[in-house]
PyMOL Python script that loads the backbone (N, CA, C, O; Angstrom):
from pymol import cmd

cmd.read_pdbstr("""\
ATOM      1  N   MET A   1      -1.530  15.629 -10.218  1.00  0.00           N
ATOM      2  CA  MET A   1      -1.029  14.473 -10.911  1.00  0.00           C
ATOM      3  C   MET A   1      -1.222  13.249 -10.024  1.00  0.00           C
ATOM      4  O   MET A   1      -0.931  13.290  -8.829  1.00  0.00           O
ATOM      5  N   LYS A   2      -1.715  12.156 -10.614  1.00  0.00           N
ATOM      6  CA  LYS A   2      -1.895  10.912  -9.873  1.00  0.00           C
ATOM      7  C   LYS A   2      -0.647  10.052  -9.984  1.00  0.00           C
ATOM      8  O   LYS A   2      -0.021   9.967 -11.041  1.00  0.00           O
ATOM      9  N   LYS A   3      -0.295   9.414  -8.864  1.00  0.00           N
ATOM     10  CA  LYS A   3       0.885   8.551  -8.808  1.00  0.00           C
ATOM     11  C   LYS A   3       0.525   7.268  -8.087  1.00  0.00           C
ATOM     12  O   LYS A   3      -0.531   7.169  -7.463  1.00  0.00           O
ATOM     13  N   ILE A   4       1.417   6.276  -8.178  1.00  0.00           N
ATOM     14  CA  ILE A   4       1.198   4.973  -7.558  1.00  0.00           C
ATOM     15  C   ILE A   4       2.321   4.673  -6.560  1.00  0.00           C
ATOM     16  O   ILE A   4       3.496   4.913  -6.836  1.00  0.00           O
ATOM     17  N   GLU A   5       1.941   4.156  -5.422  1.00  0.00           N
ATOM     18  CA  GLU A   5       2.879   3.621  -4.428  1.00  0.00           C
ATOM     19  C   GLU A   5       2.591   2.130  -4.322  1.00  0.00           C
ATOM     20  O   GLU A   5       1.432   1.735  -4.198  1.00  0.00           O
ATOM     21  N   VAL A   6       3.618   1.304  -4.368  1.00  0.00           N
ATOM     22  CA  VAL A   6       3.440  -0.144  -4.302  1.00  0.00           C
ATOM     23  C   VAL A   6       3.959  -0.665  -2.961  1.00  0.00           C
ATOM     24  O   VAL A   6       5.084  -0.366  -2.560  1.00  0.00           O
ATOM     25  N   VAL A   7       3.123  -1.447  -2.277  1.00  0.00           N
ATOM     26  CA  VAL A   7       3.508  -2.079  -1.023  1.00  0.00           C
ATOM     27  C   VAL A   7       3.633  -3.577  -1.314  1.00  0.00           C
ATOM     28  O   VAL A   7       2.627  -4.256  -1.513  1.00  0.00           O
ATOM     29  N   ASP A   8       4.844  -4.081  -1.338  1.00  0.00           N
ATOM     30  CA  ASP A   8       5.099  -5.488  -1.628  1.00  0.00           C
ATOM     31  C   ASP A   8       4.875  -6.318  -0.370  1.00  0.00           C
ATOM     32  O   ASP A   8       5.538  -6.106   0.645  1.00  0.00           O
ATOM     33  N   LEU A   9       3.948  -7.256  -0.437  1.00  0.00           N
ATOM     34  CA  LEU A   9       3.650  -8.106   0.716  1.00  0.00           C
ATOM     35  C   LEU A   9       4.158  -9.523   0.528  1.00  0.00           C
ATOM     36  O   LEU A   9       3.835 -10.408   1.320  1.00  0.00           O
ATOM     37  N   TYR A  10       4.951  -9.747  -0.511  1.00  0.00           N
ATOM     38  CA  TYR A  10       5.467 -11.083  -0.775  1.00  0.00           C
ATOM     39  C   TYR A  10       6.348 -11.537   0.387  1.00  0.00           C
ATOM     40  O   TYR A  10       7.359 -10.905   0.694  1.00  0.00           O
ATOM     41  N   GLY A  11       5.963 -12.617   1.018  1.00  0.00           N
ATOM     42  CA  GLY A  11       6.743 -13.177   2.113  1.00  0.00           C
ATOM     43  C   GLY A  11       6.576 -12.477   3.452  1.00  0.00           C
ATOM     44  O   GLY A  11       7.211 -12.874   4.428  1.00  0.00           O
ATOM     45  N   VAL A  12       5.731 -11.436   3.528  1.00  0.00           N
ATOM     46  CA  VAL A  12       5.513 -10.738   4.794  1.00  0.00           C
ATOM     47  C   VAL A  12       4.557 -11.575   5.646  1.00  0.00           C
ATOM     48  O   VAL A  12       3.531 -12.044   5.152  1.00  0.00           O
ATOM     49  N   ASP A  13       4.889 -11.760   6.909  1.00  0.00           N
ATOM     50  CA  ASP A  13       4.034 -12.503   7.830  1.00  0.00           C
ATOM     51  C   ASP A  13       2.679 -11.814   7.933  1.00  0.00           C
ATOM     52  O   ASP A  13       2.596 -10.587   7.993  1.00  0.00           O
ATOM     53  N   TYR A  14       1.623 -12.618   7.951  1.00  0.00           N
ATOM     54  CA  TYR A  14       0.255 -12.083   7.985  1.00  0.00           C
ATOM     55  C   TYR A  14       0.055 -11.071   9.114  1.00  0.00           C
ATOM     56  O   TYR A  14      -0.621 -10.061   8.919  1.00  0.00           O
ATOM     57  N   SER A  15       0.624 -11.322  10.273  1.00  0.00           N
ATOM     58  CA  SER A  15       0.442 -10.430  11.427  1.00  0.00           C
ATOM     59  C   SER A  15       1.111  -9.069  11.238  1.00  0.00           C
ATOM     60  O   SER A  15       0.806  -8.129  11.972  1.00  0.00           O
ATOM     61  N   LYS A  16       2.006  -8.949  10.277  1.00  0.00           N
ATOM     62  CA  LYS A  16       2.720  -7.686  10.042  1.00  0.00           C
ATOM     63  C   LYS A  16       2.188  -6.921   8.823  1.00  0.00           C
ATOM     64  O   LYS A  16       2.602  -5.787   8.579  1.00  0.00           O
ATOM     65  N   MET A  17       1.283  -7.525   8.065  1.00  0.00           N
ATOM     66  CA  MET A  17       0.778  -6.893   6.838  1.00  0.00           C
ATOM     67  C   MET A  17       0.059  -5.578   7.109  1.00  0.00           C
ATOM     68  O   MET A  17       0.314  -4.577   6.440  1.00  0.00           O
ATOM     69  N   THR A  18      -0.832  -5.579   8.082  1.00  0.00           N
ATOM     70  CA  THR A  18      -1.586  -4.372   8.401  1.00  0.00           C
ATOM     71  C   THR A  18      -0.647  -3.240   8.789  1.00  0.00           C
ATOM     72  O   THR A  18      -0.810  -2.105   8.342  1.00  0.00           O
ATOM     73  N   GLU A  19       0.326  -3.553   9.615  1.00  0.00           N
ATOM     74  CA  GLU A  19       1.294  -2.543  10.063  1.00  0.00           C
ATOM     75  C   GLU A  19       2.059  -1.958   8.876  1.00  0.00           C
ATOM     76  O   GLU A  19       2.243  -0.744   8.793  1.00  0.00           O
ATOM     77  N   LYS A  20       2.502  -2.813   7.966  1.00  0.00           N
ATOM     78  CA  LYS A  20       3.272  -2.355   6.805  1.00  0.00           C
ATOM     79  C   LYS A  20       2.426  -1.444   5.902  1.00  0.00           C
ATOM     80  O   LYS A  20       2.900  -0.401   5.453  1.00  0.00           O
ATOM     81  N   ILE A  21       1.183  -1.841   5.642  1.00  0.00           N
ATOM     82  CA  ILE A  21       0.300  -1.034   4.800  1.00  0.00           C
ATOM     83  C   ILE A  21      -0.009   0.291   5.481  1.00  0.00           C
ATOM     84  O   ILE A  21       0.027   1.341   4.840  1.00  0.00           O
ATOM     85  N   ASN A  22      -0.312   0.253   6.775  1.00  0.00           N
ATOM     86  CA  ASN A  22      -0.643   1.487   7.499  1.00  0.00           C
ATOM     87  C   ASN A  22       0.535   2.450   7.569  1.00  0.00           C
ATOM     88  O   ASN A  22       0.333   3.665   7.557  1.00  0.00           O
ATOM     89  N   GLU A  23       1.756   1.938   7.641  1.00  0.00           N
ATOM     90  CA  GLU A  23       2.940   2.805   7.636  1.00  0.00           C
ATOM     91  C   GLU A  23       3.034   3.582   6.325  1.00  0.00           C
ATOM     92  O   GLU A  23       3.292   4.786   6.328  1.00  0.00           O
ATOM     93  N   VAL A  24       2.825   2.895   5.213  1.00  0.00           N
ATOM     94  CA  VAL A  24       2.893   3.555   3.909  1.00  0.00           C
ATOM     95  C   VAL A  24       1.777   4.594   3.781  1.00  0.00           C
ATOM     96  O   VAL A  24       2.006   5.707   3.308  1.00  0.00           O
ATOM     97  N   MET A  25       0.567   4.218   4.207  1.00  0.00           N
ATOM     98  CA  MET A  25      -0.560   5.157   4.142  1.00  0.00           C
ATOM     99  C   MET A  25      -0.297   6.388   5.008  1.00  0.00           C
ATOM    100  O   MET A  25      -0.571   7.510   4.583  1.00  0.00           O
ATOM    101  N   ALA A  26       0.226   6.192   6.206  1.00  0.00           N
ATOM    102  CA  ALA A  26       0.530   7.309   7.103  1.00  0.00           C
ATOM    103  C   ALA A  26       1.595   8.220   6.500  1.00  0.00           C
ATOM    104  O   ALA A  26       1.483   9.444   6.572  1.00  0.00           O
ATOM    105  N   ASN A  27       2.631   7.622   5.903  1.00  0.00           N
ATOM    106  CA  ASN A  27       3.683   8.423   5.274  1.00  0.00           C
ATOM    107  C   ASN A  27       3.120   9.281   4.152  1.00  0.00           C
ATOM    108  O   ASN A  27       3.476  10.452   4.027  1.00  0.00           O
ATOM    109  N   LEU A  28       2.247   8.711   3.339  1.00  0.00           N
ATOM    110  CA  LEU A  28       1.635   9.480   2.253  1.00  0.00           C
ATOM    111  C   LEU A  28       0.817  10.640   2.810  1.00  0.00           C
ATOM    112  O   LEU A  28       0.917  11.761   2.312  1.00  0.00           O
ATOM    113  N   GLN A  29       0.017  10.383   3.830  1.00  0.00           N
ATOM    114  CA  GLN A  29      -0.817  11.428   4.414  1.00  0.00           C
ATOM    115  C   GLN A  29       0.018  12.502   5.091  1.00  0.00           C
ATOM    116  O   GLN A  29      -0.328  13.681   5.021  1.00  0.00           O
ATOM    117  N   GLU A  30       1.111  12.122   5.747  1.00  0.00           N
ATOM    118  CA  GLU A  30       1.998  13.106   6.378  1.00  0.00           C
ATOM    119  C   GLU A  30       2.635  14.021   5.344  1.00  0.00           C
ATOM    120  O   GLU A  30       2.945  15.176   5.637  1.00  0.00           O
ATOM    121  N   GLN A  31       2.829  13.510   4.141  1.00  0.00           N
ATOM    122  CA  GLN A  31       3.406  14.305   3.057  1.00  0.00           C
ATOM    123  C   GLN A  31       2.351  15.144   2.336  1.00  0.00           C
ATOM    124  O   GLN A  31       2.660  15.842   1.370  1.00  0.00           O
ATOM    125  N   GLY A  32       1.110  15.073   2.806  1.00  0.00           N
ATOM    126  CA  GLY A  32       0.038  15.864   2.208  1.00  0.00           C
ATOM    127  C   GLY A  32      -0.574  15.240   0.965  1.00  0.00           C
ATOM    128  O   GLY A  32      -1.274  15.917   0.213  1.00  0.00           O
ATOM    129  N   LYS A  33      -0.320  13.971   0.745  1.00  0.00           N
ATOM    130  CA  LYS A  33      -0.875  13.274  -0.415  1.00  0.00           C
ATOM    131  C   LYS A  33      -2.307  12.859  -0.111  1.00  0.00           C
ATOM    132  O   LYS A  33      -2.653  12.592   1.040  1.00  0.00           O
ATOM    133  N   ILE A  34      -3.133  12.806  -1.142  1.00  0.00           N
ATOM    134  CA  ILE A  34      -4.522  12.391  -1.000  1.00  0.00           C
ATOM    135  C   ILE A  34      -4.679  11.021  -1.643  1.00  0.00           C
ATOM    136  O   ILE A  34      -4.477  10.870  -2.848  1.00  0.00           O
ATOM    137  N   VAL A  35      -5.039  10.020  -0.839  1.00  0.00           N
ATOM    138  CA  VAL A  35      -5.230   8.664  -1.349  1.00  0.00           C
ATOM    139  C   VAL A  35      -6.545   8.632  -2.133  1.00  0.00           C
ATOM    140  O   VAL A  35      -7.602   8.989  -1.614  1.00  0.00           O
ATOM    141  N   VAL A  36      -6.456   8.196  -3.391  1.00  0.00           N
ATOM    142  CA  VAL A  36      -7.613   8.159  -4.277  1.00  0.00           C
ATOM    143  C   VAL A  36      -8.222   6.760  -4.349  1.00  0.00           C
ATOM    144  O   VAL A  36      -9.444   6.611  -4.337  1.00  0.00           O
ATOM    145  N   ASP A  37      -7.366   5.734  -4.423  1.00  0.00           N
ATOM    146  CA  ASP A  37      -7.841   4.366  -4.595  1.00  0.00           C
ATOM    147  C   ASP A  37      -6.721   3.411  -4.216  1.00  0.00           C
ATOM    148  O   ASP A  37      -5.569   3.822  -4.076  1.00  0.00           O
ATOM    149  N   PHE A  38      -7.059   2.128  -4.049  1.00  0.00           N
ATOM    150  CA  PHE A  38      -6.040   1.110  -3.837  1.00  0.00           C
ATOM    151  C   PHE A  38      -6.557  -0.215  -4.370  1.00  0.00           C
ATOM    152  O   PHE A  38      -7.765  -0.443  -4.443  1.00  0.00           O
ATOM    153  N   ARG A  39      -5.635  -1.074  -4.736  1.00  0.00           N
ATOM    154  CA  ARG A  39      -5.963  -2.406  -5.246  1.00  0.00           C
ATOM    155  C   ARG A  39      -4.979  -3.404  -4.662  1.00  0.00           C
ATOM    156  O   ARG A  39      -3.802  -3.100  -4.468  1.00  0.00           O
ATOM    157  N   VAL A  40      -5.480  -4.598  -4.385  1.00  0.00           N
ATOM    158  CA  VAL A  40      -4.633  -5.707  -3.955  1.00  0.00           C
ATOM    159  C   VAL A  40      -4.561  -6.667  -5.134  1.00  0.00           C
ATOM    160  O   VAL A  40      -5.590  -7.122  -5.634  1.00  0.00           O
ATOM    161  N   ILE A  41      -3.346  -6.972  -5.577  1.00  0.00           N
ATOM    162  CA  ILE A  41      -3.166  -7.857  -6.720  1.00  0.00           C
ATOM    163  C   ILE A  41      -2.220  -8.985  -6.319  1.00  0.00           C
ATOM    164  O   ILE A  41      -1.114  -8.745  -5.836  1.00  0.00           O
ATOM    165  N   GLY A  42      -2.674 -10.213  -6.528  1.00  0.00           N
ATOM    166  CA  GLY A  42      -1.852 -11.367  -6.225  1.00  0.00           C
ATOM    167  C   GLY A  42      -2.688 -12.614  -6.057  1.00  0.00           C
ATOM    168  O   GLY A  42      -3.917 -12.559  -6.003  1.00  0.00           O
ATOM    169  N   ALA A  43      -1.999 -13.743  -5.974  1.00  0.00           N
ATOM    170  CA  ALA A  43      -2.671 -15.032  -5.891  1.00  0.00           C
ATOM    171  C   ALA A  43      -3.038 -15.418  -4.455  1.00  0.00           C
ATOM    172  O   ALA A  43      -3.977 -16.186  -4.242  1.00  0.00           O
ATOM    173  N   ALA A  44      -2.315 -14.898  -3.484  1.00  0.00           N
ATOM    174  CA  ALA A  44      -2.545 -15.216  -2.078  1.00  0.00           C
ATOM    175  C   ALA A  44      -2.059 -14.046  -1.235  1.00  0.00           C
ATOM    176  O   ALA A  44      -1.289 -13.217  -1.719  1.00  0.00           O
ATOM    177  N   LEU A  45      -2.493 -13.968   0.012  1.00  0.00           N
ATOM    178  CA  LEU A  45      -2.111 -12.839   0.861  1.00  0.00           C
ATOM    179  C   LEU A  45      -0.599 -12.695   1.011  1.00  0.00           C
ATOM    180  O   LEU A  45      -0.087 -11.576   1.052  1.00  0.00           O
ATOM    181  N   ASN A  46       0.119 -13.809   1.093  1.00  0.00           N
ATOM    182  CA  ASN A  46       1.572 -13.700   1.259  1.00  0.00           C
ATOM    183  C   ASN A  46       2.309 -13.626  -0.073  1.00  0.00           C
ATOM    184  O   ASN A  46       3.540 -13.657  -0.109  1.00  0.00           O
ATOM    185  N   LYS A  47       1.556 -13.527  -1.169  1.00  0.00           N
ATOM    186  CA  LYS A  47       2.141 -13.401  -2.506  1.00  0.00           C
ATOM    187  C   LYS A  47       1.394 -12.330  -3.286  1.00  0.00           C
ATOM    188  O   LYS A  47       0.899 -12.575  -4.386  1.00  0.00           O
ATOM    189  N   CYS A  48       1.319 -11.137  -2.699  1.00  0.00           N
ATOM    190  CA  CYS A  48       0.572 -10.071  -3.350  1.00  0.00           C
ATOM    191  C   CYS A  48       1.237  -8.718  -3.104  1.00  0.00           C
ATOM    192  O   CYS A  48       2.234  -8.606  -2.391  1.00  0.00           O
ATOM    193  N   ALA A  49       0.653  -7.714  -3.714  1.00  0.00           N
ATOM    194  CA  ALA A  49       1.103  -6.339  -3.519  1.00  0.00           C
ATOM    195  C   ALA A  49      -0.123  -5.444  -3.439  1.00  0.00           C
ATOM    196  O   ALA A  49      -1.165  -5.748  -4.019  1.00  0.00           O
ATOM    197  N   VAL A  50       0.010  -4.348  -2.723  1.00  0.00           N
ATOM    198  CA  VAL A  50      -1.044  -3.355  -2.631  1.00  0.00           C
ATOM    199  C   VAL A  50      -0.587  -2.144  -3.450  1.00  0.00           C
ATOM    200  O   VAL A  50       0.493  -1.597  -3.225  1.00  0.00           O
ATOM    201  N   PHE A  51      -1.418  -1.745  -4.391  1.00  0.00           N
ATOM    202  CA  PHE A  51      -1.129  -0.586  -5.222  1.00  0.00           C
ATOM    203  C   PHE A  51      -2.005   0.566  -4.718  1.00  0.00           C
ATOM    204  O   PHE A  51      -3.232   0.474  -4.747  1.00  0.00           O
ATOM    205  N   ILE A  52      -1.376   1.638  -4.260  1.00  0.00           N
ATOM    206  CA  ILE A  52      -2.088   2.780  -3.710  1.00  0.00           C
ATOM    207  C   ILE A  52      -1.954   3.943  -4.686  1.00  0.00           C
ATOM    208  O   ILE A  52      -0.849   4.397  -4.984  1.00  0.00           O
ATOM    209  N   MET A  53      -3.098   4.419  -5.180  1.00  0.00           N
ATOM    210  CA  MET A  53      -3.092   5.582  -6.068  1.00  0.00           C
ATOM    211  C   MET A  53      -3.320   6.817  -5.231  1.00  0.00           C
ATOM    212  O   MET A  53      -4.222   6.848  -4.393  1.00  0.00           O
ATOM    213  N   TYR A  54      -2.505   7.841  -5.452  1.00  0.00           N
ATOM    214  CA  TYR A  54      -2.643   9.068  -4.691  1.00  0.00           C
ATOM    215  C   TYR A  54      -2.416  10.269  -5.588  1.00  0.00           C
ATOM    216  O   TYR A  54      -1.856  10.148  -6.677  1.00  0.00           O
ATOM    217  N   GLU A  55      -2.853  11.423  -5.125  1.00  0.00           N
ATOM    218  CA  GLU A  55      -2.638  12.677  -5.859  1.00  0.00           C
ATOM    219  C   GLU A  55      -1.608  13.518  -5.121  1.00  0.00           C
ATOM    220  O   GLU A  55      -1.595  13.589  -3.892  1.00  0.00           O
ATOM    221  N   ASP A  56      -0.760  14.144  -5.896  1.00  0.00           N
ATOM    222  CA  ASP A  56       0.240  15.072  -5.356  1.00  0.00           C
ATOM    223  C   ASP A  56      -0.390  16.370  -4.972  1.00  0.00           C
ATOM    224  O   ASP A  56       0.299  17.274  -4.498  1.00  0.00           O
TER     225      ASP A  56
END
""", "prot")
cmd.dss("prot")
cmd.show_as("cartoon", "prot")
cmd.util.cbc("prot")
cmd.orient("prot")
């Protein structure tokens, strides 16, 4: 089954964005999830979200 994890980057300082995204990705991989795809949606880097699709 495919599921979505959302990483909200609204208001996150640019220097911390990579760390926040990598933490979520690492948590998914540690749980044995397989990342299938991801999308960044928003008007600007500090006003966006990353949608990560993964399989259980």
